[in-house]
N, C-alpha and C positions, 0 to 999 in steps of 0.2 A: 403643977399648972393649975391656976384657978379657973372657976367656972366661966368667967367672962372671956378669958383667953381661949378656952376650948370652944366656946360658941363662935368666936371670931374666926378661928381656923376652919370651922365647918362651913363658913360662908366665903372664904377666900383661900386660894391655894397657898401652901407654905412657900412656894417659890416666889409668888407675887408679893406676899407679905414680907418675905426676907429682903427682896429687892427694895421695897418701900422703906424698910427699916434702915438698910445700908445707906440709902440716899439721904435719909433724914439725919442720921448721925454724921455723915460727911458734911451736910449743910450746917449742922449745929457746931461742929468743930471750926468751920470756916468763920462763923460769926465771932468767935473768940480769938482766932489766930490770924485772921486776915481782915482787919478793919476796912481797908480800901475796897475789898470785894463786897463787904457788907453795905458800904455806902452806895456802891453801884447797884446792888440788888434792890435796895429800897427805893431808889430813884425810878425804877421801872414801874412802880405803882404810883399813880397820880395822887393817892391819898397821902403819900409820904415823900413826894418829890420836892417839896419846899426845902430850902437850905436850913430852915429851923430844925428839921428832923436830923439832918446829917452833920450839923456843926457841933452838936453836943450829945454826949451820952448822959443818961442811959436810953434816951429816946430812939436813937438809931438802932441799938441792940433790941429794944422792945419791939420796934417795927419789924426787924429782920426775924426775930423769933416768932412773931405772929405769922409772918409770911411762910416760913418753913413748916410751921405746924398746920397752917391752912392747906398748904400743898399736900402734905402727908394725909390729912383727913379726906381731902377730895379724891386723892388717888385710891385710898381704901374704898371709898364709896363707889368709885368708877369700876373697881375690879371685883366687886361682890358677885358671887355666882348665884344670882337669883333672877327672877323674871324681869324683863326689860322695864315694864311699867313700875314695878315695885322699886327697882333700882333708881328710876327717875325720881320717884317720890323721896327716896332717901337722899339722893344727891341734892334735890331742891331744899330739903329741910336742913341738911348739913351746911349748904351754902348760905341759907338764911341765917343760921346760927352764927356762922363765921363772920358774915357781914355785920351782925349786931354787936359782936364783941371786939371789933377792930379797935386798936388803941386810939385811933383818930376820933372815936365817938365819945371819949371821956376827957373831961378837963384835966384830970390828974395825969394823963398820959399823952396829951396833945400840946406840944410846945408852941404851935402857932397860936392856939387859943390862949395859952398862958402869957405869951408875949403881948397879945392884944389887950389882955386884962391889965397888965402893968402899964402899957403905953397909954391906955384910955383912962387910967385912974379909977378903974372899976366900972366905968360906964358900959363897957361891952357886956359885963355880967348882968347889969340891970336891964340893958336893952334885950339881952337874951331871955331873961325872965318875962319881960313884957311880951316878946314875940311868942314865947311858950304859952302864956296865959291867953293871948289872943287866939292861938291855934286850938287850944283846949275848948274855947267857946265855939269856934267854928266846927270842931270835931274832925279836923284834918290838918295836915302839915301844909303850910303855904309854900307853893313852889314858884310863885311869881308875885310881883307887886300888883295885887288885884285892883287897887285904886286907879291904876293907869288905863283900865279898860271898861267899857260899857257897851253891851250889845245894842245896836241901833244908833250908837254915837260914833264909835271908831272901829267897831267890828260888825259885820253883817249889815253894811250900809249901802250895798248896791241897790239902786232905785227900782222899786217894783211894788206890787200890791198882792195881798191875799185875795183870791177870787173864789175860793171854795174851801169849806171846812166841814169836818164831821168829828165824831168821837175819837178818831184815831190820828188824824193829821189835818194840817192846812196845806193848801196848794198855793204857792207863790208864782206869779208871772212877773218877769223882769222887763224893765224898759229896754228897748234896743239902743245900741250905741252907734249903729251904722245906718246909712240911708236906705239900704236894701238888705234883706235877709234871705237865707235859704228857705225854701217853701216847706221843708220838713222840720218841725219843732224838735227840741231836745228836752227830755225830762231827766233831772238829776235826783238820784235817790241816796241820801246820806245814811249812815248807820243810825238805828233807833236807840242804840245804847248811849249815844251822846247827842249833844245839840247839833243842829245842821250847819252852824256857821263855821265849822271846820272847812267847809267848801266855800266860805265867803268871809275870809279874814280881812285884813287891811287890803285896800284896793290893789296894791302891787302884789299881794299874795293870794288873791281871790281866784279860785278856779271858775266860779260863776262869772265873774267879770271877764276873765280870759275867754270863756266860751262865748259870751255875748259879743266881745270884740272881734271874734272870728265870723260874725254874721249869723249867729244862731238865735232863734226865738227860744229863750230859756225858761223852763218851768222847774220848780223844785219842791220836794216834799219836806215839810217841817213837821216832824213827828210830835205828838202830844206827850208831854211829860206825865206819865201815868200817875193818877191819884186813886182815891178810894172808888170813885165812880167808874174807873177803867180797870179795876182789879180783876175783872172776870174775862177780859179780852183774850182771844186765842190767836194762834198763828193765822188761821183762816180769816180772822177779822182784819189783821194787818194787810193780808194779801188782797182781800176783796174790797174793803172800805178804804184802806190806805193807798193801794196802788191801782187796782182795776177800775174803781169808781173815778179816781182822779185822771186816769188815762182817758176815760170816756169824756170827762170834762175838757181835757186838752184838745181832743179831736173835735169836740163841739165848738169850742172857742176859736180854733184855727181853721175850722171847716176843711180839715185834711183827713185822709184815710190812714196815714201812718205817722209814726214819730220815732226818733232816735232816743236811745236810753243809756244812762250811765248809773252804775251802782257801786258804792264803796263799802267794803267789809260786809257786815250782815245785810246792808242795803242791797248789795249785789246778790246775796243769797235769796232774799225776799223777792227781788226783781226777777231773777231767773225762774223762781217758782211761779210767779204771776204770769210770766210769758208762757210757761208750759200750760197753765190753766187756760189762758186765752187761746193757745194753739188747740187744746182739747175741745174747746167750744167752737172751733172753726173760725175764730176771729184772728186773722193774720194782719194785725195792725202795727207790729213792731218792725221797724226798718233796719235797725242795727242795735247791737248791745256792746257797751264798754264795761268791763269789770276791773275795779281797782282793788287789789289785795282781798279777793273774795274767795271764801271756801265753799265748794260744792261737793268735792270729794274729801271727806273728813277722815280718811285712813290715817293720816299723820297731821293732827291739828297742833303740833308743836307742844310747848310747855304746858298749855292749858289742859292737855290730856291727863296730867297727874291729878286733876280735880274731878275727873269724870270716871265714875264706876257705878255699878248697879246699886250699891248701897247708898251712895250720895244722891244719885238721881231719884231713887225711890223715896228717899227722905224729903226731897224737894216736892215730889208729886204729892206726898201725903200732907205736907204742910201748906203748900200754895198751889197745888195742881188744879184746884177748882176756883179758887179766888184768893187774892193776896197780892202783895207787891214785893219785888226785889228792889231793895233800896239802892239808889244810884251810888251812894257813898260806899256801899259794900263792893260794887263792881269797880269803882275807881281805886279803892284801896287794893283790891286783888291785882289789878293791872300794874299799879305802882310797885308792888312787891315782886312782880316778875322781873323788875330791874331795880331792886332795892338800893343798890349802891348809888345809882344816879338819881333816883326819884324819891328816896326816903332818907337814907343816912347822910347824903350830901347836904340836905337841908337841915337835918338835925345839927350837924357841925356848924354850918354857916349861920343859921337862924338863931340857935340857942347857945352854942358854945362861944361863938364869935360875936353874936349880937348884931349881925348884918341883916339888912332888909333884902329880900329877894329882888332881883332885877326884873324889869317889865319884859315879858315874853308872851306873845299872843297864843302860841301853841299850848303853853303850860296853863294859861288862863282857861282856855277851852277844856283842857284835860281835867281841870278841877271842877268844871261846871257840869255836874253829873245829872243823869236822868234815871227815873224809876222805870221798871218794866213790869207789866202784868205777870203774875205768877203762872197762870195757865200757858201763856205764850212762851215764857222762859223754860218751863218744865218740858213742854213738848219739843222745843228746840234742842234742849240738852239730850233727851232720849233719842229722838229720831235722827238728829244730825250727828252730834258728837259721839254718843254711845253706840248707836246701831248703824250709823252711816248709810241710811236708806235713800238719801236724795239722789245719789249717783246711779242707783239701780232702777231701770224702767219699771213702773208699776208697783214699786214697793210702798210708795206713799200716795195717799189721796188727799188733795187739798181743795177746798171749796167744791167738793163733789166731783173732782176730776183726778184721774190717775196721772201722776207726774212722770214725764218721760223727757228728760233733757236732750236725749239723742234725737228727738223729733224736731228740735229747734234748728232750722237750717239757714238762719240769718247770719250776716257778717258779724264776727265777734273780735273785739280788741281787748285782750286781757293783759294786765300787768301785775307783777309781784315786786317785792322789795328784798334785796339780797340779805339784809340783816333783820328782817321781820321775825319777831319772836311770837307773834300772835297768829299770823297766817304765813307759815314757812313758804318761801317762794316756790319750792318744788311742789308743794301741795296746791298752790295757786296755778302752777303749770298743769298739773294733773287735772285740776278742775276745768281748765280751759279746753281740754281735749274731750270733754263729755258731749260737746255739741257736734252736729253733723254739717254745719255750714263752714264757710271759709274763715279760719281763725288765725289771728296774729297775736303772738305773745312778746311782751317787752319786759325786761328786767331793770328796775331802777335801783340806784344806790341807796344806802342808808336803811332805816327801819320802817315800821308800819305807818307812822304818821309823816315823818320828815321825808321818807322816800316817795310817798304818794303826793303830799303837798309840797312839791318842789317847784316853786313859781318860775315860769319862763322869763319873767322880768329880771330875775336875778341870775338865771341860767347857770346854776351851780351843779356840782357833782357830775354824774355821768349816767348812762344807761346802756344796756346791751340789746341788740336787735338781731333777728335771724329771719330771713325770708321764708324759711321752711320750718314746719313743725316736725319734731322728731319723736321717736317712740318714748323717750323719757327726758327729764329735765337735764340730766348730765350730758347726754348726747347733744341736746339743743345748745347748751352752753359751750361745748367744745368748738362749735363752728360759728358761734355768735360774734358779732362785731361790737366793740365798745365805742360809744360816741360821747363826746363831751356835752355837758349841759343838761337841761331838763327834758324828761320824756314827754312833757306836754307839747313840745314842738313837733315831735313825731306823731302824737295823737291827732293834732289839728290837721296834719297832712292826710292821715288815714281817714278822718271823718269827712273831709271836704266832698268827696264824690257822693256821699250819702245825704248831703244837706239839701239836695234838690235845686231846681233852678231859682235864680234870684227873683224876688218879688218886692214890691214897695212895702214899707213898714206900715202897720196899722196905727191910726192916730190915737187910739185909746186901748188901754189894757182891758182884758176881759171881753164880755159880750153883753147883749141885752139880757140874756138869761143869767149869766154869771158876772155880776157887777162887782167892782172892788169892795171888799169888806173893811179892810184897814190897810195902811201902808206896810210894806215890808220893813222889818223882818217878821212882823206879826207878834201876837201875844203868846202863842204856844211856846216859842223859844225862850221867853223870859220867865216862864213859870218855874218856881223854885221847887226842888225835890222835897217831898215830905216823907216822913216815916210812916210805915203801915201800922 
C-alpha cells in the first residue's frame, strides 16, 4: 500500500471507502455495457442534456465518465472523518476543481461548440476570441449584455431627488404616486456591498416603486462606492453617518416622530445595529422593521463560513484594518464562484467556446456592478459578526458608544428568508428574526438570495410560506407553514399597512427648506465606478 492510500484510509473508514469504490466500478461498467443507461445518465445534467452529446461517441462516454468520477470524488470528500469546517473547505475546493474540468468547458470535448464552429464557418471561434479579449479588458466575465442597461436611464429611474449626503451615503426621497400617503414614512436600506438599484430595477420589478404605490413616502440610502478618501471608514461611521444621521433628516423633513424601516442583507444588519444604538440613546423613533435575508445570528452563515477563520481575519486586519479598500471585483468574483457552474463556467462555454453574446438581464447587470468597501469596516464586520458572532449576544458589542442589545428592540418585525439562499441560509435568517422581543412574523420565499427577495408582485411568480406563529426553530416553523402562490411582496404590503399611519395629503415638494434637493435620483454615488486600492 502506498503512502497516499494509507493517508486516505486514515481519513475515511474502510467501509465507506469500499462502498464508494463498489459503486464507482458498477457505474464504470455500466458506461461500457449499457449505452442507453449512459445516455439517460448524462441527460440529468443540463451541461450534457443537448442531443449533440448523446447522438455521438465518444462525447457521451466522456460526459458519463466525468459524472461518475465527480460523484466518487464528492462522496469521498463528504465522508472524510475530519472537523466540519475543514470538511466544508475540502468539499468546496473539490467541487470547484470538478466544475473547472468539466468536458463542457473545452472545445475539444464539447460537441455543441464544435457543431457551432462548423456551421458558422469559424465565426463562432472568432466571436469567442473577441468576447474573451473584451472580458480580459474588463477584468471579469460578462454575464449579461451590459450595453442594454444604464443606471438612470432604464434602471433606478423612479422619480425622486437626493436631499442629503455625507461621506458615507446619499439620502434619496421619492415622488409619491398616490394622492394621499400614510403619515409614517418608510426608509429602505440596501446592502452596501452592491449598488442600491437592486431595490429599483425596471419599474415592473422595482421594490421602491411597489412601496410607493402602496401609499408610502419612501426614502432610500444610496451608499457611497468607497474610494481612497473613504478607506478609513469604520462600522460606526456607516451606522452613525449612514443611518442615524439620515434618520434624523427624514424625521425633520416629514415632521414626524417615527418611521418604518426595511433592510436587505448587510443593510438589515446595519439597520438593526442602528436601531439598537437609537434605543440605547432613548430615542424610540422606529415604528417597524422589515428584514430581507439578513444575518444577525451568524452561527451558521452558510458557504461563506469556509472563508472565515482566525488566520484569514487577522491577515485582513493587518493589511487593511486601519485603512485600505476591499475591491468590489474581489467580492463579486467570490460570490460568483459560490455558484460557479451557473455564474462562471456557463458563461465560459457560451461566451468563449460558442461565441454567443450574453442576453440582457437586469439582475446580472447589477451583479456585475460592484462596490468597494473600506478595509476597517470590512475587517470589523468579519471578526465581530462572522468569526465571533457577537451581535446576537446582548452587551457583547459596542457601536457608536452604545452596548448593542437586539433583545431590547420591541417593535413589530417582518423577516423573510429565501429557501435556496446560499449566502444567508434561511434557517439562519429565521434564527436572526427571533432575537427581537417584539411581535415578529417570518416568511419564507422561494428561490435564492436575489431572485427570492426581488420577486416582483407585478409578475407574481414562484411561491412563499407563511406561519402565523413563531416556533422554537426553523424546522418546526416549516412543518406547520402554509405555502401560497405568488410573490411575498403581497403579504408584506398587508403586514405593513397598519403601521403606515393615517392617510394625509402628499407634500407638493420633495425635501424641506433645510434639506433641499441636491440632484435628481438616482444620484451620482450609485454611478461611481469601483477603483482599485
